[in-house]
C-alpha positions as CSV (number, residue, x, y, z in Angstrom):
1,L,0.0,0.1,0.0
2,A,1.4,3.3,-1.1
3,Y,-1.3,5.6,-0.1
4,S,-4.4,5.2,2.2
5,F,-7.2,7.6,3.1
6,A,-9.1,6.9,6.3
7,P,-12.8,6.6,6.1
8,K,-15.1,9.0,7.7
9,Y,-17.6,7.5,10.2
10,P,-21.0,8.1,8.6
11,V,-23.6,10.2,10.4
12,E,-26.3,7.9,9.6
13,A,-24.4,5.0,11.2
14,R,-24.2,7.1,14.5
15,S,-28.1,6.8,14.7
16,E,-28.0,3.1,14.1
17,G,-25.2,2.6,16.7
18,A,-23.2,0.8,14.1
19,D,-19.5,-0.2,14.6
20,G,-17.3,-3.0,13.7
21,T,-15.3,-4.3,10.8
22,V,-15.9,-4.2,7.0
23,V,-14.1,-6.6,4.9
24,L,-13.8,-5.8,1.2
25,K,-12.2,-7.6,-1.8
26,A,-10.3,-5.3,-4.0
27,V,-9.1,-5.5,-7.6
28,V,-6.0,-3.4,-8.1
29,D,-4.9,-2.6,-11.7
30,E,-1.3,-2.8,-13.0
31,N,-0.7,1.0,-12.1
32,G,-1.7,0.4,-8.4
33,K,-5.2,2.0,-8.7
34,V,-8.3,0.3,-7.1
35,E,-10.4,-0.7,-10.0
36,G,-13.2,-2.7,-8.2
37,L,-14.4,-3.3,-4.7
38,R,-16.9,-6.0,-3.4
39,L,-18.3,-6.2,0.0
40,V,-17.5,-9.4,1.7
41,E,-18.7,-8.8,5.2
42,G,-19.9,-6.0,7.3
43,N,-22.5,-3.4,8.0
44,A,-23.9,-1.8,4.7
45,T,-23.8,1.8,6.0
46,L,-20.2,1.4,7.1
47,A,-19.4,-0.4,3.9
48,T,-20.5,2.5,1.7
49,A,-18.0,4.8,3.7
50,A,-15.2,2.2,3.5
51,I,-15.6,1.8,-0.3
52,Q,-15.5,5.6,-0.8
53,A,-12.3,5.9,1.0
54,V,-10.6,2.6,-0.5
55,K,-11.3,3.8,-4.0
56,Q,-8.9,6.5,-3.2
57,W,-6.1,4.3,-2.2
58,R,-3.1,3.5,-4.2
59,Y,-0.9,0.4,-4.1
60,R,2.7,-0.1,-5.4
61,P,2.3,-2.0,-8.6
62,Y,2.6,-5.8,-8.3
63,V,5.6,-6.8,-10.5
64,R,6.0,-10.3,-11.9
65,D,8.8,-11.3,-14.3
66,G,9.6,-7.6,-14.8
67,K,6.1,-6.8,-15.7
68,A,3.4,-4.9,-13.7
69,Q,0.1,-7.0,-13.2
70,S,-3.2,-6.4,-11.6
71,F,-4.0,-8.4,-8.5
72,Q,-6.6,-8.9,-5.8
73,T,-6.4,-8.2,-2.1
74,V,-8.7,-8.2,1.0
75,V,-9.1,-4.9,2.8
76,I,-10.2,-4.7,6.3
77,V,-11.5,-1.5,7.6
78,D,-12.4,-1.1,11.4
79,F,-15.0,1.5,12.5
80,Q,-15.6,2.6,16.0
81,R,-18.3,5.0,17.1
82,P,-17.0,8.5,17.8
């Protein structure tokens, strides 16, 4: 991971009393940009905030045999009520 952006705790989650872990599966392109995200586990309201943040993350390119390639990774985002 070269750059990460912390998600903001959603206002609507506060009224639900939501906290916990969101697990996402990310597809990262050969340039290190997050191309796709899928919710694996977690609260839907928190997942929306996590997805918005993780879309802005950048990874170092995965290089195999001298060539950058796309890859998949699991992202875990923890939320605690403020």
